[in-house]
N, C-alpha and C positions, 0 to 999 in steps of 0.2 A: 687679697686673700680674705679679708673681713667681708667684702662684698660677696665673694663666692660662698663663704660660710653661711651668710644670711640666705643665699639661694638654696643651699643644702637644707637649711631649716624649713624653707618654704616647701620643698619636696617632701621632707620627712613628716611634717605636720599633716599634709594632705593624705599621706599613706596611712597614718595611724588614727587620726580623729574620725575619718569617714568610716573606717571599719567598725569602730565602737558604736557609732550612731546609726549604722545601716539597718539593724533590726527595727529600730524605732521609726526610721524613715519609711520602711516597708509597711509598718503598722499604720502609719498615718495616711500614706498615699495609696495603700491597698494595691500592691502589685508584686506579690512574691514571685510570680512567674518571670518578672524582670530583675529579680535579685542579682543573678550573676551578671546581667548586662550592665548594671551600674559600674561594675569593675571592668567588664570586658570592653565596653565602649571606650573607656579611658585607655585601656591597655592596647587596643587596636591602633588608635591614632598615635599613641605613644610609641609603639613598636615601629611604625612607619617613619615617624619624624626623627627618631634618634639617629639612624644611620644617614639620613638625608642631611640633617644639620651637622653631623660629625664631618661628613665629606665637604659640605659647603664651608665649614669652618677651616678645614685644611686648605681650601682654595682661596678663601677671601678674608680669613681672620674670624675669630669667634665673637668679638665684641658686639657687632650689630645684631647678631642672632641671639645673643644672651639678653640684650636689652629688649628686643622684640618679644622674646619668650616670657620675660618677667611681666611685661605689660599685658600680654595675652592671657597668661595664667591667672593673673589677678582679676582681670575682667571676667573670665570664665567662672572663677570662684564666686563672684558676686551673682552671676546669672544662675549658678547652681542653687544659691541660697533663696532665690525667688521662684524656684520651680513649683508649678501647681499640680503636676502629675508625675508619675514615674517615667513616662515617655519623655517629657521635657527634661527631667533630670538626666536620663540616659543620653539625650542629645547634647546637653550642656557639658556632661562629663566627657563626651567625645571631643568637644571643643577644648576643654581643659587638658585633655590628653595631648592635643597638638602643642599647647604651651609647655606642658610637662616634658614632652619628648625633646623639644628644642632646648629646654633648660638642661636636661641630662646630657644631650649631645654636645652642648657647649661647655658646661661647667667643669665636668671631670677632665676633659681634654685641656682646658685652660691651665690646670695645675701642671700638666706635662709640658706645656709651653713655657710656663714661668720657671720651672725647675727641671732642666734636662737630666740632671744626674739622679739616678735611682735612689741613692741613699738620702739625698736632699728631699726628694719627693716623699719618701717614707716618713721623714720627720714632720714635714708640713701636712702630711695626710692625717696626722694625729689631730691637728686643729680642725680639719673638716669632719673627722670622725666624731670629735667631741661635740661640735655644733649639731651635726646630724643626730647624734645620740641624745643630746639634750632635748631637742625638739621631739624625737621619737619617744623618749621617756615621758615627756609631758603629755604627748598625744593621747594615749588611751584614757588617762585620768581626766585630762582636759576635755576630751570628747564626751566622756560620760557625764562630767559635771555640767558642761554646756547643754547637753541634750536634756538632762533632767531638770535644770533650772531655767534655761533660756530657750529651749527648743532646739531641734536638730538643725534648723537653718543657720544657727550661729556657728556651727562647726566649719561652714564654708567661709563665713565672714572673717574668721580669725586669720585667714591668709592675707587679707587686705592691708593691714598695717605692715606686715613683713615685706610685701611687695613694694610698698611706698618707701620703705627704708632701703631695700636692696637697689632699687632703680638708680637713684642719684649717686650711690657709692660706686657701683659698677661703671656708670657713665663717666664719672670724674677720674677714677684711678686705674681701671683695667687697661693695660696697653693693647693696641691692636697689632697682633703678630701673625704673619702669613708664612706658611711653609709649603705653598702649592708646588713650587719648582716646575719640573718638566711636565707635570700632569695637566697643565693648562688651567683655564678658568671655566670650563664647562662641567655640567653634571648630566647624567643619563636620565632624562625625564621619562623615557619609555620604560627604563628599568624601574623607576619609581612607581609607574602605573602597574607594571607586572607584579611588583612586590606587594602593592596594596591589594591587588586582586587575589594574590596567593594567600595573604594573611587574612583577608576578609572572608574568603570561601572556607578557609580552615576554621575560622571562628564560627561561621554559620554551621559547619559540619558538626563541630563539638557541641554547640548550643542546641541544635535541633535534633541531635542523634536520638535522644530519649523520646522526643515527641513523634518523630517520624517512624521510629522502630528500626533496629539494626538489620532487619530483613527487607527493608523498604528499598525500592529502586531509586527513589529520590535521594535517600541517604547516600547510597553508593555512587550516585551521580555527582553529588557534592564532593565526595572523597576523590573521585576521578578528576573533577574540575580543579580542586585544590592542588592535586599532584601535577596536573597539566600546567597551571600557572606557575607553580614552584619550579618545575623543570624548565619552562621557557625563560623564567627570570635568571636561573643559574647559567643557562646556555647563553643568554644575551650578555650577561656580565663578562663572559670569557671573550666575547667578540667586540664589545663596545670600547671606544677610546676613552671614555670617561666613566668608569664603573663606580657605583655607589660603594660597593664592597670590593676592593681590589683583589683580583684572582690570586695574587701572590700570598695573600693572607691565608687562603684555604690550602695553599701548598705547604704551609708550615704546620707540622704535626702538633706542636705546642698550642697553636691557635685553635686547632680542631678540638683538642682535649679541653681547653679552657672554654670553648664555645659550648661543648656538651655539659660541662659543669655549671656554666651560667644558666642554661635552660633548666637543669635539675634544681639548682638553688632557688631560682625564681618560683618554680612550681611549689616547692616545699614551703618557702617563706609566705607565699600567698595564702596557703591553707591555714597557716598560723594566724595571719593578720586579719583574715576575713571570716573564717569559719570558727575560730576559737571564741569570738564574741557571741556568735550564734549559739554555740554549745553552752556558754555560760548563761546567756539571757533566755534562750528558748528551751534549752535542755535542763538547766539547773535552777531556773527561775530567779536569777539574781538581777538586781537593777542595773541600769546603764552605768551609773556612777560606780557601783561596786565592781562591775565587770572591768571598767577602766583601771581601777586600782589593782585588781588581781593581775591584769596583764602588764602593768607598768614595769615589773622586774624584767620582762622579756626584752624591752627596749633599753633599759638601763644596762643590762648585761651585754647587749650588742656593743654598746659604747665601751664598756670595760674590756671586753674581749678584743675589740679592735685596737684599743690603746695598748694593751699588753702585747698584741701581735706586732704593733709598730716598734715596741721596745725590743722584742725578741729577734726580729729579722736581721738587724746588723750584727747580732751576737752569735747566731747559730751557724753551724757549718752547712746544714741542709734546711734552710728556712722554707723551702717548697713543701716540706712535710707538714707544716703547720695547718695547711688546708685539710689534709686527711685527718689530722687530730680533731679539728673542728667538726668534721662530718661525723666522726664517732660519737662525740658529745651530743650533737644534734639528734643522732639516731637513738641514743639512750633517752633523750627528752621526749621524742615522739612515742617511744615504747611506753614510757610512764604515763603519757597523756591518754594512751589507749585504755588504761585501766582506772582512770579517775571516775568518780561518781558524785552524786549529790551529798553523800556522807563524807567525802574527802575534806579534811580541814583546809580552810582558806590559805593558811600558811604553807601547807604542802603544795597546793596549786601554784602559789606564787614561786615556790622554790623550783618546781618543774618548769615553769615558764622562764625562770632565770637561767636554768640549765640550757634550754633551747636557744635563748639569746646569746649565751656565752659561746655556743657552738657556731652560730651565725657570725659572731664577731671575728672568728678566725677564717671565715670564708669570704665575706663581702669585700673587704679591702684587698685581699690577695688576688681576687679575680682581675681587678683593674691593674694592680701593680705588676703582676706577672705578665699580663697582656702587653702593657706599655714597655716592659723590658724585653719582650720577645720580638718587637717590630721596630722599624726605623722611624725617625722623627716625622718623615713625610706622611706616614700612615697612622700617626698617633690618634688623630680624631676618629678615623674610620675604625681602628681597632678598639678603641674605648667604646665607641658607639655600638660595635658588634656585641660586646659583652652585655651592655644594657638592653639592647634590642632583644637578644636571646633570653635575658631574664624576664623581659616583658612578655615575650612569646610563651615562655614557660609558665608565667603567672596566668596568662590568658587561657592556656590549655588547662592549667590547674583549676581555674574558676569554673570551667565547664565540667570537668571530670568530677571535681568535688561536689558541685551542685547536683550532678546526676546521681552520685552515690548517696548524698543526703536525701534526695527526693525518693530514691528507691527504698532506703531503709525506713523512711517515714511512711510511704505508701503501703509497704508490706505490713507494718504494725497496725496501721489503721484498718486495712482490709481484713486482717485476722480478727481484730476487735469487733468490727461491724458484723462479720459473719457469725462470730460466737454469740453476739447479742441478737442476731436476727433482725438487724436494723436496715430497712430499705428506703427510708425517707430521703428524698432527693435533697431537701434543705440541709439535712445533717451531713450528707456526703459532700455537698458543696462547701460547707464550712470547713470540713476536714480534708479538702482537696490539696492544700499546701500547709506547711508549718506556720503560716501567717497567724493561724488561730492561737498559737502559743504566745504570740507577741501582742495581741490586741484584746484588751479587757472587754471591749464591746462585743467581739465575736464569741468570747467565752460566756458572756451573759446570755447571748442568743442561744448558745448551745445548752446552757442550763435551763432556759425557758422551754426549749424543745424537749429536754429530758423530762421535765415535770409533766409536759403535755402528753408525751408519747410513752412515758413509763420506763425510761432507761436511766442508768447512772452516768450522768454527764462527767462527773469528776473522775470516775474510773476510765472513761473513754479518753479524756484529756491526758490522764497519766500514761495510758498506753501509747498515745500519740507522742508524748514527751519522750518516752523510752525509745520510740522509733526514730525520733530526731537524733537522740544521743547515739543510737546504733549506727545511723547513717554517717555522722561525723566521725565515729570510730573507724568505719570502713576507710574514710579518706585519710585518717591519721595512720592507719596500718599500711595503706599504700605508700605513704611517705616514708615509713620505716624501710620498705623494700627499695624505694628510690634512693634513700640515703646510703644503703648498702651498695647499690650500683655506683653512686657517686664516689664512694670510698675507693673502689677498685680502679676507677678512672683516675682519681687524684694520685694514687700511688705510682702512676706512670708519668707524672710530670717531671720534666728534666730539671737539672740544677738551676736555681734562681740566678739570673744574670745580673751582676753588680756592675753598673756603669757609672 
């Protein structure tokens, strides 16, 4: 369990330190158009490998895959740290996503192997929650401090010592337990290919939607291709003898509801972790270090909420309602974030982030716990993997949609400002093409020089661009309020928690 807890810390640190550092990474490597892809490449390979590893673990035991994933994730982290361009970083993040998907697909299901009884799992889950929360709480502040003092590359190197600690502990102490039973020792590799194609085309559709235009034949061609591959995958899973996601899982209404909640939770959580730092640094002009400190309560509260959740489950008559209570708290947090501004006191910002984290603390552990209690032991790995795969897919879709909303809000404000000033200079328009100008001092200096030469107010133009960025992020946050409301109605239909 200590080894698995260290693995949890490895996953948590990567999710939080990178988000805080990403605005500065974009500023140095100059590739804001690839901003969503840094996350999307990770999430794509992550989403594919989680169910594959979960099913392989059911068939062959989880230990070999957990060891492989730790080594691969650590190596990929080192490669991310030496990236010389945004394209290289995106590719190495994809490799890191393979390791991360294998980690998640193996680690969470290992707890179900070690502790078959639900109430025992709930108690031990507190240990994992505490380790995950500790790393998550340190992540934003650590990411901000490392970025400001040692450079953004150091946020990837911080994974290396944790990987070197986790590897020997898991190798020495984690038992190899196999529950494959009658399902045999095969896996549906054609299904893996179809799933990869479906997820990949869905990612391309969401990422290229704004660039191609929603009236474009190419865009709708991608939509049709994603639907085709998705339909072929689901049909093939019903006929194959070795499905990645066993069809009996989808026949369970509880599994379907939890799958929906997992996707919605992943989408909302991604907007918080990746676009809140952009709002603070690009929209409110705070430093990386300060942004990390402001966001620290978000992750601390996830830990506190999860621990309180673990204490309440054995004591409540209807513990399944805890998820819906968490959604209501998160919805209030998103609503408050929609109205914050540069004049909002830092203490109030921290309190709002803490509220959001507390709501997530009642959602994240319950997704896995309720899924594991709803299926048999032979499907524990596949069911746990399904939850985390759909969270990754939700996050991937959230990356694209939030990026689109942010870019639309920014572009609208910049276009209005340029039109009012009668500015037609191509160099000015190029500088203001993406929110990158709000993150790079060199670009701001160039804009100021152009303002002096052409006779316009560069400071006012930057301020309008900043307001446009804030407006775009607010659109994304408002969308999350509506998604939280949908999640609440779905969660109210969850059946009673099964205590085994």
